[in-house]
C-alpha positions in Angstrom: 103.7 92.6 103.6 103.6 89.7 106.2 105.9 86.9 105.9 104.3 83.5 104.9 104.8 82.4 108.8 102.7 85.2 110.2 100.4 85.7 107.2 96.6 84.8 107.8 95.8 81.4 105.7 93.8 81.2 102.6 92.9 77.8 101.5 91.7 77.0 97.7 90.1 73.8 97.6 89.8 72.2 94.2 89.9 68.4 93.4 92.3 68.4 90.5 94.7 71.5 89.5 96.0 71.2 86.1 97.3 74.0 84.2 95.2 72.8 80.9 92.2 72.9 82.4 89.8 76.3 82.9 89.3 75.4 86.5 92.8 75.1 87.2 93.7 78.2 85.6 90.9 80.0 87.8 92.5 78.6 91.0 96.1 79.5 90.1 94.4 83.2 89.2 93.0 83.3 93.0 96.0 82.5 94.3 98.0 85.2 92.9 95.3 87.8 94.0 95.2 86.2 97.5 99.2 86.1 97.4 98.8 89.9 96.7 96.7 90.5 99.3 99.2 89.4 102.1 97.7 85.5 102.1 99.5 82.5 102.5 98.1 80.3 100.2 97.6 76.5 100.2 95.9 74.8 97.2 94.0 71.5 98.8 93.8 69.1 95.8 93.6 65.4 94.9 95.7 65.7 92.2 98.1 68.4 90.8 101.6 69.4 90.0 103.4 71.1 93.2 105.9 72.8 90.7 102.9 74.5 89.1 101.7 76.1 92.3 105.0 77.2 93.4 105.0 79.0 89.8 101.8 81.0 91.1 102.7 81.8 94.5 100.8 78.9 96.6 101.7 75.7 98.2 100.0 72.7 97.2 98.9 70.0 99.6 97.6 66.7 98.2 94.5 65.1 100.1 94.2 61.2 99.8 91.4 60.5 97.2 88.7 57.9 97.6 89.2 55.3 95.5 85.9 54.6 94.0 83.5 56.6 92.0 80.3 57.9 92.9 79.2 60.5 94.9 80.7 59.7 98.0 83.8 60.1 96.9 82.8 64.4 96.4 81.5 64.3 100.1 84.8 62.5 101.2 86.8 65.5 99.7 84.5 67.7 101.6 85.2 66.3 104.8 88.8 66.3 104.5 89.0 69.4 103.2 87.0 70.6 106.5 89.3 68.6 108.9 92.5 70.0 107.1 91.3 73.6 107.4 89.8 73.0 111.5 93.6 71.8 112.2 95.4 74.6 110.4 93.2 77.7 111.3 92.0 78.8 108.0 91.6 82.5 107.6 89.7 82.2 104.3 88.2 79.0 102.3 87.6 79.3 98.2 85.6 76.3 97.3 85.3 75.2 93.6 82.0 73.6 94.2 83.1 70.2 95.7 83.6 71.6 99.4 81.2 73.6 101.8 82.7 77.0 102.7 81.3 80.3 105.1 83.4 82.4 102.6 83.3 82.2 98.8 82.0 79.4 96.2 83.7 79.4 92.8 81.5 77.6 90.3 82.4 76.4 87.0 79.7 74.5 85.5 75.4 74.2 85.6 75.4 70.4 85.9 71.5 70.4 85.9 70.9 72.8 82.9 73.6 71.0 80.9 72.3 68.1 81.0 68.9 69.4 79.9 70.2 71.2 77.1 72.6 68.4 75.8 70.6 65.3 76.7 67.0 66.6 77.3 66.8 65.3 80.9 68.0 65.9 84.2 71.4 65.5 85.8 71.2 62.1 86.6 73.7 61.3 83.9 76.1 63.5 86.1 74.9 62.3 89.6 78.4 62.3 91.2 78.6 66.3 90.7 75.1 66.9 90.9 74.7 65.7 94.3 77.6 67.9 96.2 76.5 71.1 94.1 72.9 70.8 95.6 74.6 70.0 98.7 76.9 73.1 98.6 74.7 75.4 97.0 71.4 74.4 98.9 73.4 74.6 102.1 73.7 78.2 101.7 76.5 78.5 103.8 78.4 80.9 101.9 78.6 84.5 102.0 79.1 84.5 98.0 78.8 82.6 95.0 81.2 83.5 91.9 79.6 82.3 88.7 81.3 82.6 84.9 78.5 84.2 83.6 74.7 85.9 83.5 73.4 82.3 82.4 75.1 80.8 85.5 74.1 83.4 87.6 70.2 83.2 86.4 70.4 79.4 86.7 71.3 79.0 90.4 69.2 82.0 91.2 66.5 80.2 90.1 67.1 76.5 91.0 68.4 77.4 94.2 66.7 80.4 95.6 69.9 82.3 95.9 69.8 85.8 96.8 70.9 88.0 93.8 72.9 89.9 96.2 74.9 86.8 97.0 76.0 85.9 93.4 78.9 87.7 91.7 79.6 87.1 87.7 83.2 86.9 87.7 84.4 86.2 84.0 87.4 84.4 83.4 90.4 86.1 81.9 93.0 85.5 79.3 96.7 86.0 79.0 97.2 89.0 77.0 101.2 88.2 76.4 100.0 84.7 74.4 96.9 85.7 73.1 97.1 88.9 71.0 96.6 89.7 67.0 100.3 89.9 66.5 101.6 86.5 67.9 98.5 84.5 66.6 99.1 86.1 63.0 102.8 86.1 62.7 102.5 82.6 60.8 99.1 82.8 59.4 100.1 82.1 55.6 102.3 79.0 56.7 99.5 77.8 59.2 96.9 77.8 57.2 98.7 76.1 54.3 98.7 73.2 56.4 95.4 72.8 56.3 94.9 73.3 52.7 93.8 76.9 52.9 94.9 79.1 50.2 94.0 82.6 49.8 90.7 82.0 48.6 89.4 79.7 50.8 87.7 80.6 54.0 89.0 78.5 57.0 85.7 78.0 59.8 87.1 76.5 63.3 85.7 75.2 66.2 88.6 74.8 69.1 87.9 73.3 72.4 89.4 71.1 74.9 87.3 68.5 74.4 83.7 67.1 75.3 82.3 67.3 71.7 78.8 66.5 72.6 78.5 69.5 74.9 80.2 71.7 72.5 77.5 70.6 69.6 80.2 69.4 66.9 77.1 67.6 65.3 75.8 70.8 65.0 79.2 72.2 63.3 79.1 69.5 60.7 75.3 70.1 60.0 76.4 73.9 59.6 79.4 73.0 57.6 77.1 70.9 55.0 74.6 73.5 54.8 77.2 76.2 54.3 78.9 73.8 51.5 75.7 73.9 49.5 75.7 77.5 49.7 79.3 78.0 48.6 80.3 74.8 46.9 84.2 74.4 47.7 84.8 77.7 49.4 85.4 76.8 52.9 87.6 74.1 54.9 86.3 73.2 58.4 88.9 72.6 61.5 87.7 70.9 65.1 90.2 70.8 67.4 90.2 69.2 71.0 90.5 66.2 72.9 87.7 63.8 72.1 86.5 60.4 69.8 86.0 62.3 66.6 84.7 59.0 65.0 81.0 59.6 64.7 81.4 63.3 63.5 83.6 62.4 61.2 81.5 59.5 59.7 78.7 62.3 59.8 80.8 64.2 57.7 81.5 61.8 55.3 77.7 60.6 55.0 76.8 64.4 54.2 79.5 64.3 51.4 82.0 66.9 52.9 84.1 64.5 54.7 87.2 65.8 52.3 86.7 69.5 53.8 87.1 68.5 57.3 90.3 68.3 59.3 90.6 66.7 62.8 93.2 68.0 65.2 94.0 67.2 68.9 94.9 70.2 71.4 98.1 71.8 71.1 100.2 74.2 72.9 100.5 76.9 70.3 96.6 77.6 70.2 97.1 81.2 69.4 98.2 80.2 66.1 95.4 78.5 65.2 93.0 81.2 66.2 95.4 83.4 64.0 94.8 80.8 61.0 90.8 81.1 61.1 88.9 83.0 59.2 85.9 82.8 61.5 85.8 80.9 64.9 82.4 79.1 65.9 80.9 77.7 69.0 77.6 76.3 68.8 77.6 74.6 72.2 74.4 73.4 73.6 75.9 75.2 76.8 79.2 76.5 77.5 79.2 78.2 81.1 81.6 80.9 79.9 83.8 79.6 77.0 87.3 81.3 77.4 88.1 79.9 73.8 85.9 82.5 72.5 87.4 85.2 74.4 91.0 83.7 73.3 89.7 83.7 69.7 88.5 87.4 70.1 92.0 88.6 71.7 93.7 87.2 68.6 91.5 89.1 66.1 89.4 86.5 64.6 85.7 87.0 64.3 83.7 84.5 66.2 80.1 83.3 66.5 78.6 82.1 69.4 75.5 80.4 70.3 73.2 82.0 73.0 74.2 79.4 75.6 78.0 80.3 75.4 78.5 82.8 78.6 81.2 84.5 76.6 78.4 85.7 74.0 77.3 88.2 76.9 80.2 90.2 76.0 78.9 90.9 72.3 75.4 91.6 73.3 74.5 95.3 72.0 76.6 96.2 69.2 77.2 92.5 67.9 74.1 90.9 68.5 74.1 89.4 64.9 77.3 87.4 66.3 74.6 85.2 68.6 72.6 82.7 67.3 70.3 79.6 68.6 72.6 76.7 68.8 70.3 74.2 67.0 69.6 76.7 63.9 72.2 75.0 61.7 70.8 76.7 58.4 70.9 79.8 60.6 74.6 79.6 61.1 75.2 78.9 57.5 73.2 82.1 56.3 75.2 83.8 58.9 78.3 82.8 57.9 77.9 83.2 54.2 76.9 87.0 55.1 80.2 87.7 57.1 82.2 85.8 53.9 80.6 87.9 51.6 79.8 91.1 53.0 82.1 91.8 56.1 85.5 93.0 56.2 86.7 90.1 58.7 90.3 91.6 59.3 88.3 95.0 60.4 85.7 93.1 62.8 88.5 91.0 64.1 90.5 94.1 65.1 86.9 95.8 66.8 86.5 92.5 68.8 90.3 92.2 70.0 89.7 95.9 71.2 86.3 94.8 72.8 87.9 92.2 75.1 90.7 93.8 76.5 89.0 94.5 79.8 88.6 90.8 80.1 92.6 90.4 80.3 94.4 88.2 82.9 95.8 90.9 84.6 92.3 93.2 84.7 90.5 90.1 85.9 92.9 89.5 88.7 92.4 93.0 89.9 88.9 92.2 90.2 89.4 89.0 91.9 91.5 91.0 94.8 88.6 93.4 94.8 86.2 90.4 95.3 88.2 89.0 98.1 88.8 92.4 99.8 85.0 92.5 100.3 85.2 89.3 102.0 88.0 90.4 104.2 86.2 93.8 105.2 82.7 91.8 106.3 84.6 89.6 108.4 
Protein backbone atom coordinates (compact mmCIF):
# COMPACT_ATOMS: atom_id res chain seq x y z
CA UNK A 1 0.00 0.00 0.00
CA UNK A 2 1.19 3.49 -0.77
CA UNK A 3 2.27 5.85 1.98
CA UNK A 4 -0.15 8.64 2.76
CA UNK A 5 2.07 11.24 1.08
CA UNK A 6 1.89 9.35 -2.21
CA UNK A 7 -1.65 8.00 -1.91
CA UNK A 8 -4.57 9.44 -3.88
CA UNK A 9 -6.74 11.74 -1.80
CA UNK A 10 -10.31 10.76 -0.89
CA UNK A 11 -12.49 13.40 0.77
CA UNK A 12 -15.60 12.70 2.83
CA UNK A 13 -17.73 15.84 3.11
CA UNK A 14 -20.17 15.86 6.03
CA UNK A 15 -21.11 18.89 8.09
CA UNK A 16 -20.83 17.19 11.49
CA UNK A 17 -19.04 14.05 12.62
CA UNK A 18 -19.86 12.75 16.06
CA UNK A 19 -19.80 9.06 16.91
CA UNK A 20 -23.29 9.19 18.42
CA UNK A 21 -25.07 9.74 15.09
CA UNK A 22 -25.79 7.19 12.39
CA UNK A 23 -24.48 9.50 9.67
CA UNK A 24 -21.20 9.94 11.53
CA UNK A 25 -20.81 6.19 11.93
CA UNK A 26 -21.36 5.82 8.18
CA UNK A 27 -18.67 8.40 7.48
CA UNK A 28 -16.18 6.59 9.71
CA UNK A 29 -17.06 3.25 8.08
CA UNK A 30 -16.35 4.87 4.72
CA UNK A 31 -13.02 6.17 6.00
CA UNK A 32 -12.00 2.63 7.02
CA UNK A 33 -13.00 1.23 3.62
CA UNK A 34 -11.21 3.97 1.66
CA UNK A 35 -8.08 3.66 3.79
CA UNK A 36 -8.03 -0.09 3.09
CA UNK A 37 -8.15 0.69 -0.64
CA UNK A 38 -5.00 2.79 -0.40
CA UNK A 39 -6.42 6.30 -0.15
CA UNK A 40 -5.33 9.08 2.12
CA UNK A 41 -8.66 10.04 3.71
CA UNK A 42 -9.67 13.54 4.80
CA UNK A 43 -13.01 14.36 6.41
CA UNK A 44 -14.17 17.92 5.73
CA UNK A 45 -16.64 19.04 8.39
CA UNK A 46 -17.75 22.11 10.29
CA UNK A 47 -17.89 20.26 13.60
CA UNK A 48 -16.18 17.09 14.71
CA UNK A 49 -13.69 15.40 16.98
CA UNK A 50 -10.22 15.04 15.54
CA UNK A 51 -9.31 12.07 17.76
CA UNK A 52 -12.30 10.10 16.44
CA UNK A 53 -11.30 10.73 12.84
CA UNK A 54 -7.72 9.66 13.64
CA UNK A 55 -9.00 6.47 15.27
CA UNK A 56 -10.67 5.51 11.98
CA UNK A 57 -7.63 6.35 9.87
CA UNK A 58 -8.73 9.78 8.62
CA UNK A 59 -7.65 13.37 9.03
CA UNK A 60 -10.26 15.91 10.12
CA UNK A 61 -10.22 19.37 8.53
CA UNK A 62 -12.69 21.82 10.01
CA UNK A 63 -14.19 24.33 7.63
CA UNK A 64 -15.53 27.68 8.79
CA UNK A 65 -19.23 27.52 9.55
CA UNK A 66 -21.65 30.15 8.27
CA UNK A 67 -22.98 31.69 11.52
CA UNK A 68 -26.63 32.20 10.55
CA UNK A 69 -29.39 29.67 10.03
CA UNK A 70 -31.04 29.23 6.66
CA UNK A 71 -30.45 27.46 3.35
CA UNK A 72 -27.41 29.61 2.55
CA UNK A 73 -25.26 27.94 5.22
CA UNK A 74 -25.68 24.59 3.46
CA UNK A 75 -24.65 26.14 0.13
CA UNK A 76 -21.77 27.89 1.89
CA UNK A 77 -20.48 24.50 3.07
CA UNK A 78 -20.75 23.18 -0.50
CA UNK A 79 -18.68 26.10 -1.79
CA UNK A 80 -16.01 25.68 0.90
CA UNK A 81 -15.70 21.96 0.12
CA UNK A 82 -15.41 22.57 -3.63
CA UNK A 83 -12.72 25.20 -3.07
CA UNK A 84 -10.74 22.94 -0.72
CA UNK A 85 -10.91 20.02 -3.15
CA UNK A 86 -9.70 22.15 -6.06
CA UNK A 87 -6.70 23.32 -4.03
CA UNK A 88 -5.71 19.83 -2.88
CA UNK A 89 -6.24 17.68 -5.98
CA UNK A 90 -8.94 15.37 -4.69
CA UNK A 91 -9.21 12.01 -6.47
CA UNK A 92 -12.57 10.99 -4.94
CA UNK A 93 -15.24 13.08 -3.22
CA UNK A 94 -17.86 11.37 -1.07
CA UNK A 95 -20.80 13.65 -0.30
CA UNK A 96 -23.28 13.17 2.53
CA UNK A 97 -25.98 15.21 0.83
CA UNK A 98 -24.76 18.77 1.37
CA UNK A 99 -22.14 18.78 -1.37
CA UNK A 100 -22.11 18.33 -5.15
CA UNK A 101 -19.77 15.62 -6.38
CA UNK A 102 -18.91 13.85 -9.63
CA UNK A 103 -18.50 10.65 -7.61
CA UNK A 104 -20.93 9.36 -5.00
CA UNK A 105 -23.58 10.86 -2.71
CA UNK A 106 -24.57 9.04 0.48
CA UNK A 107 -28.04 10.10 1.56
CA UNK A 108 -29.41 9.54 5.05
CA UNK A 109 -32.93 10.97 4.88
CA UNK A 110 -35.84 11.81 2.61
CA UNK A 111 -36.86 15.24 3.87
CA UNK A 112 -39.84 15.66 1.54
CA UNK A 113 -41.27 12.20 2.21
CA UNK A 114 -40.66 12.59 5.95
CA UNK A 115 -42.52 15.91 6.05
CA UNK A 116 -45.45 14.35 4.22
CA UNK A 117 -45.62 11.31 6.51
CA UNK A 118 -45.04 13.17 9.79
CA UNK A 119 -46.73 16.51 9.17
CA UNK A 120 -48.91 15.82 6.14
CA UNK A 121 -47.29 18.57 4.07
CA UNK A 122 -44.21 19.33 2.00
CA UNK A 123 -40.70 19.86 3.32
CA UNK A 124 -41.27 23.59 3.89
CA UNK A 125 -40.64 23.01 7.61
CA UNK A 126 -37.23 21.65 6.68
CA UNK A 127 -36.44 24.03 3.84
CA UNK A 128 -32.78 24.43 4.78
CA UNK A 129 -32.08 20.73 4.27
CA UNK A 130 -34.55 20.29 1.43
CA UNK A 131 -33.01 23.13 -0.58
CA UNK A 132 -29.52 21.65 -0.69
CA UNK A 133 -30.79 18.10 -1.22
CA UNK A 134 -32.90 19.28 -4.15
CA UNK A 135 -29.87 21.10 -5.57
CA UNK A 136 -27.51 18.12 -5.24
CA UNK A 137 -29.93 15.42 -6.37
CA UNK A 138 -31.59 17.37 -9.18
CA UNK A 139 -28.20 18.49 -10.53
CA UNK A 140 -27.28 14.91 -11.45
CA UNK A 141 -23.51 15.46 -11.40
CA UNK A 142 -22.91 12.26 -9.42
CA UNK A 143 -22.16 8.81 -10.80
CA UNK A 144 -23.87 7.09 -7.90
CA UNK A 145 -26.37 7.79 -5.11
CA UNK A 146 -26.17 5.44 -2.13
CA UNK A 147 -29.27 5.18 0.06
CA UNK A 148 -30.13 3.38 3.30
CA UNK A 149 -33.09 1.36 2.03
CA UNK A 150 -35.40 0.52 -0.85
CA UNK A 151 -37.82 3.02 0.69
CA UNK A 152 -35.32 5.79 -0.05
CA UNK A 153 -34.37 4.40 -3.46
CA UNK A 154 -37.97 4.46 -4.67
CA UNK A 155 -38.59 7.97 -3.32
CA UNK A 156 -35.48 9.42 -5.00
CA UNK A 157 -36.17 7.59 -8.25
CA UNK A 158 -39.69 8.99 -8.46
CA UNK A 159 -39.05 12.44 -6.98
CA UNK A 160 -35.85 13.35 -8.83
CA UNK A 161 -36.03 11.09 -11.86
CA UNK A 162 -32.74 9.41 -11.00
CA UNK A 163 -31.89 6.42 -13.14
CA UNK A 164 -32.21 3.23 -11.08
CA UNK A 165 -28.81 2.14 -12.38
CA UNK A 166 -27.28 5.06 -10.47
CA UNK A 167 -28.94 4.17 -7.15
CA UNK A 168 -27.24 1.77 -4.76
CA UNK A 169 -28.92 0.46 -1.61
CA UNK A 170 -26.32 0.39 1.16
CA UNK A 171 -27.79 -0.84 4.43
CA UNK A 172 -25.99 0.45 7.53
CA UNK A 173 -24.09 -2.09 9.60
CA UNK A 174 -23.87 -2.89 13.31
CA UNK A 175 -20.94 -3.74 15.57
CA UNK A 176 -21.20 -7.48 16.44
CA UNK A 177 -18.66 -7.09 19.24
CA UNK A 178 -21.12 -4.84 21.06
CA UNK A 179 -24.48 -6.02 19.79
CA UNK A 180 -24.75 -9.75 20.36
CA UNK A 181 -26.97 -12.04 22.41
CA UNK A 182 -24.39 -12.95 25.07
CA UNK A 183 -23.43 -9.38 25.86
CA UNK A 184 -26.96 -7.99 25.66
CA UNK A 185 -28.46 -10.56 28.01
CA UNK A 186 -25.59 -10.99 30.47
CA UNK A 187 -27.30 -8.73 33.05
CA UNK A 188 -30.86 -9.23 31.80
CA UNK A 189 -32.41 -10.03 35.18
CA UNK A 190 -30.78 -7.08 36.96
CA UNK A 191 -31.62 -4.70 34.13
CA UNK A 192 -35.25 -5.80 34.10
CA UNK A 193 -35.44 -5.38 37.87
CA UNK A 194 -34.42 -1.71 37.40
CA UNK A 195 -37.55 -1.29 35.26
CA UNK A 196 -39.87 -3.14 37.62
CA UNK A 197 -40.20 -6.13 35.30
CA UNK A 198 -40.29 -9.48 37.09
CA UNK A 199 -40.54 -12.89 35.42
CA UNK A 200 -44.28 -12.47 34.85
CA UNK A 201 -44.08 -8.92 33.46
CA UNK A 202 -43.47 -8.26 29.78
CA UNK A 203 -41.23 -5.29 28.95
CA UNK A 204 -42.00 -3.57 25.64
CA UNK A 205 -39.61 -0.86 24.50
CA UNK A 206 -38.98 1.86 21.94
CA UNK A 207 -35.31 2.83 21.93
CA UNK A 208 -34.14 5.67 19.72
CA UNK A 209 -31.65 8.53 19.59
CA UNK A 210 -34.45 11.09 19.80
CA UNK A 211 -36.96 12.95 17.58
CA UNK A 212 -40.06 11.50 19.24
CA UNK A 213 -42.52 12.90 16.65
CA UNK A 214 -40.71 11.12 13.81
CA UNK A 215 -40.47 7.86 15.76
CA UNK A 216 -44.19 8.09 16.58
CA UNK A 217 -43.95 7.90 20.36
CA UNK A 218 -47.57 9.09 20.44
CA UNK A 219 -48.52 5.97 18.51
CA UNK A 220 -46.52 3.86 20.95
CA UNK A 221 -48.53 5.28 23.85
CA UNK A 222 -51.75 4.55 21.97
CA UNK A 223 -50.76 0.94 21.30
CA UNK A 224 -49.70 0.57 24.93
CA UNK A 225 -53.13 1.73 26.07
CA UNK A 226 -54.80 -0.72 23.69
CA UNK A 227 -52.56 -3.55 24.91
CA UNK A 228 -53.21 -2.66 28.55
CA UNK A 229 -56.95 -2.96 27.88
CA UNK A 230 -56.34 -6.44 26.46
CA UNK A 231 -53.82 -7.57 29.11
CA UNK A 232 -54.33 -5.48 32.27
CA UNK A 233 -51.22 -5.11 34.42
CA UNK A 234 -49.18 -7.54 32.35
CA UNK A 235 -46.76 -5.16 30.59
CA UNK A 236 -44.47 -2.26 31.29
CA UNK A 237 -43.35 0.14 28.58
CA UNK A 238 -39.93 1.74 28.15
CA UNK A 239 -39.08 4.79 26.01
CA UNK A 240 -35.41 5.74 25.58
CA UNK A 241 -34.19 8.79 23.69
CA UNK A 242 -33.17 12.44 23.88
CA UNK A 243 -36.27 14.56 23.38
CA UNK A 244 -38.91 16.36 25.41
CA UNK A 245 -41.21 13.61 26.68
CA UNK A 246 -43.64 15.87 28.54
CA UNK A 247 -46.51 15.69 26.03
CA UNK A 248 -46.21 11.91 25.77
CA UNK A 249 -46.07 11.46 29.52
CA UNK A 250 -49.26 13.51 29.78
CA UNK A 251 -50.81 11.37 27.04
CA UNK A 252 -49.98 8.22 29.02
CA UNK A 253 -51.41 9.73 32.20
CA UNK A 254 -54.63 10.69 30.44
CA UNK A 255 -54.90 7.16 29.07
CA UNK A 256 -54.60 5.82 32.62
CA UNK A 257 -51.28 4.05 32.02
CA UNK A 258 -48.78 6.61 33.25
CA UNK A 259 -47.58 4.21 35.95
CA UNK A 260 -46.85 1.55 33.34
CA UNK A 261 -44.32 3.76 31.50
CA UNK A 262 -40.63 4.41 32.11
CA UNK A 263 -38.77 7.24 30.37
CA UNK A 264 -34.98 7.32 30.03
CA UNK A 265 -32.39 9.31 28.13
CA UNK A 266 -29.82 7.59 25.92
CA UNK A 267 -27.18 5.42 27.59
CA UNK A 268 -23.78 4.14 26.49
CA UNK A 269 -24.56 0.46 27.17
CA UNK A 270 -27.71 0.41 25.05
CA UNK A 271 -27.19 -3.27 24.22
CA UNK A 272 -28.24 -4.13 27.80
CA UNK A 273 -31.52 -2.31 27.21
CA UNK A 274 -32.20 -4.39 24.11
CA UNK A 275 -31.37 -7.49 26.13
CA UNK A 276 -33.81 -6.52 28.88
CA UNK A 277 -36.77 -6.18 26.51
CA UNK A 278 -39.24 -8.88 25.56
CA UNK A 279 -40.17 -7.01 22.37
CA UNK A 280 -38.64 -3.97 20.67
CA UNK A 281 -41.09 -1.80 18.71
CA UNK A 282 -40.47 0.99 16.21
CA UNK A 283 -43.80 2.38 14.92
CA UNK A 284 -42.05 5.32 13.22
CA UNK A 285 -43.91 7.44 10.67
CA UNK A 286 -40.67 7.13 8.73
CA UNK A 287 -37.20 5.81 9.52
CA UNK A 288 -35.03 5.74 6.44
CA UNK A 289 -33.28 2.71 7.90
CA UNK A 290 -33.35 2.44 11.70
CA UNK A 291 -30.07 1.01 12.92
CA UNK A 292 -31.64 0.55 16.37
CA UNK A 293 -33.88 -2.17 14.92
CA UNK A 294 -30.85 -3.92 13.44
CA UNK A 295 -29.03 -3.70 16.76
CA UNK A 296 -32.05 -5.07 18.65
CA UNK A 297 -32.28 -8.06 16.32
CA UNK A 298 -28.53 -8.70 16.67
CA UNK A 299 -29.09 -8.80 20.44
CA UNK A 300 -31.72 -11.53 20.03
CA UNK A 301 -34.69 -9.28 20.75
CA UNK A 302 -37.91 -9.79 18.74
CA UNK A 303 -39.00 -6.66 16.87
CA UNK A 304 -42.17 -5.12 15.46
CA UNK A 305 -41.52 -2.44 12.83
CA UNK A 306 -43.66 -0.13 10.75
CA UNK A 307 -43.67 -0.50 6.96
CA UNK A 308 -42.01 2.89 6.64
CA UNK A 309 -38.92 1.72 8.54
CA UNK A 310 -36.17 0.74 6.11
CA UNK A 311 -34.90 -2.04 8.37
CA UNK A 312 -38.27 -3.78 7.92
CA UNK A 313 -37.01 -4.74 4.47
CA UNK A 314 -34.70 -7.25 6.18
CA UNK A 315 -37.78 -9.04 7.58
CA UNK A 316 -39.78 -9.32 4.36
CA UNK A 317 -40.87 -12.78 3.33
CA UNK A 318 -40.48 -15.11 6.26
CA UNK A 319 -41.32 -12.47 8.88
CA UNK A 320 -43.98 -10.32 7.23
CA UNK A 321 -46.04 -10.67 10.41
CA UNK A 322 -43.52 -8.42 12.19
CA UNK A 323 -44.27 -5.47 9.87
CA UNK A 324 -47.32 -3.22 10.41
CA UNK A 325 -48.76 0.14 9.36
CA UNK A 326 -47.51 2.90 11.64
CA UNK A 327 -50.97 4.33 12.36
CA UNK A 328 -52.75 1.08 13.26
CA UNK A 329 -52.47 1.16 17.06
CA UNK A 330 -55.07 -1.57 17.57
CA UNK A 331 -53.26 -3.74 15.04
CA UNK A 332 -49.99 -3.29 16.95
CA UNK A 333 -51.71 -4.19 20.23
CA UNK A 334 -53.26 -7.28 18.67
CA UNK A 335 -49.92 -8.41 17.20
CA UNK A 336 -48.13 -7.80 20.49
CA UNK A 337 -50.73 -9.83 22.37
CA UNK A 338 -50.29 -12.64 19.85
CA UNK A 339 -46.51 -12.60 20.32
CA UNK A 340 -46.79 -12.60 24.10
CA UNK A 341 -49.38 -15.39 24.18
CA UNK A 342 -48.39 -17.69 21.33
CA UNK A 343 -44.76 -17.20 20.32
CA UNK A 344 -41.53 -18.48 21.86
CA UNK A 345 -39.88 -15.06 22.06
CA UNK A 346 -36.45 -16.43 22.87
CA UNK A 347 -36.52 -18.72 19.84
CA UNK A 348 -37.76 -15.89 17.60
CA UNK A 349 -35.00 -13.62 18.87
CA UNK A 350 -32.40 -16.27 18.07
CA UNK A 351 -33.73 -16.60 14.51
CA UNK A 352 -33.60 -12.82 14.01
CA UNK A 353 -30.07 -12.54 15.42
CA UNK A 354 -28.94 -15.09 12.84
CA UNK A 355 -30.84 -13.37 10.05
CA UNK A 356 -28.96 -10.08 10.46
CA UNK A 357 -25.41 -11.44 10.57
CA UNK A 358 -24.88 -10.42 6.94
CA UNK A 359 -25.28 -6.78 8.03
CA UNK A 360 -22.46 -6.66 10.55
CA UNK A 361 -20.04 -3.76 10.43
CA UNK A 362 -17.32 -5.93 8.87
CA UNK A 363 -19.61 -7.28 6.14
CA UNK A 364 -20.87 -3.80 5.31
CA UNK A 365 -17.33 -2.43 5.18
CA UNK A 366 -16.47 -5.06 2.57
CA UNK A 367 -19.52 -3.99 0.56
CA UNK A 368 -18.42 -0.36 0.85
CA UNK A 369 -14.99 -1.30 -0.47
CA UNK A 370 -16.56 -3.00 -3.48
CA UNK A 371 -18.72 0.06 -4.10
CA UNK A 372 -15.72 2.39 -4.04
CA UNK A 373 -13.74 -0.02 -6.25
CA UNK A 374 -16.48 0.22 -8.87
CA UNK A 375 -16.02 4.00 -8.90
CA UNK A 376 -12.26 3.64 -9.19
CA UNK A 377 -12.55 1.27 -12.14
CA UNK A 378 -14.92 3.59 -14.01
CA UNK A 379 -12.65 6.64 -13.86
